[in-house]
C-alpha positions in Angstrom: 0.0 0.0 0.0 1.2 3.5 -0.8 0.7 4.7 2.8 3.1 2.1 4.2 6.2 4.2 3.5 8.9 4.2 6.2 10.3 7.6 7.3 12.1 7.1 10.6 13.4 3.9 12.4 14.3 3.8 16.1 14.2 1.4 19.0 12.9 1.2 22.5 13.6 -1.5 25.0 12.5 -4.7 23.2 10.9 -3.0 20.2 11.5 -1.9 16.7 9.7 1.3 16.0 9.0 2.6 12.5 7.3 5.9 11.8 5.5 6.0 8.5 5.0 9.0 6.2 1.2 9.0 7.1 2.1 9.7 10.8 1.6 6.2 12.2 4.2 4.6 14.3 4.4 0.8 14.3 6.0 -1.0 17.2 7.0 -4.6 16.8 8.7 -6.8 19.4 12.4 -7.5 18.6 11.6 -11.2 19.1 10.1 -11.0 15.6 13.5 -10.2 14.2 16.3 -12.3 15.7 19.1 -10.6 13.8 18.0 -7.2 15.1 17.6 -8.5 18.6 21.2 -9.9 18.6 22.6 -6.8 17.0 24.4 -4.1 19.0 22.8 -0.7 19.5 25.3 0.8 17.0 24.4 -1.9 14.4 20.7 -1.3 14.9 21.0 2.4 14.3 23.0 1.9 11.1 20.1 1.4 8.7 19.1 2.6 5.2 15.5 3.2 4.1 15.5 1.8 0.5 13.0 1.2 -2.3 11.4 4.7 -1.8 10.5 3.7 1.8 9.2 0.3 1.1 12.1 -1.5 2.8 14.7 -1.1 5.5 18.2 -2.5 5.2 20.8 -3.0 8.0 24.1 -3.5 6.1 26.2 -4.6 9.1 23.9 -7.5 10.0 22.6 -8.2 6.5 19.0 -7.7 7.5 16.2 -6.5 5.1 12.6 -5.9 6.2 9.7 -4.7 4.1 7.6 -1.9 5.5 4.5 -4.0 4.5 5.8 -6.9 6.6 6.4 -4.7 9.6 3.0 -3.1 9.4 1.4 -6.6 9.1 3.4 -7.9 12.0 5.1 -10.7 10.0 8.0 -12.2 11.9 11.3 -12.9 10.3 12.5 -16.2 11.9 15.9 -16.4 10.1 
């Protein structure tokens, strides 16, 4: 969907938080994303919003998440 465009990514204790361009903020437990959970704070904050906001990439841990998957709450068990 066009309104599922990531704008800002940050973290709180135990959660990935993604602010969308439509103003919503999605919070998902880090348990859904094992690579992010294991990553250092520095690695978590080194991300790139790619695909015109449709995906988020963490180069240091080789993690890619789609904004759509985050909004839908789809876990990444890899």
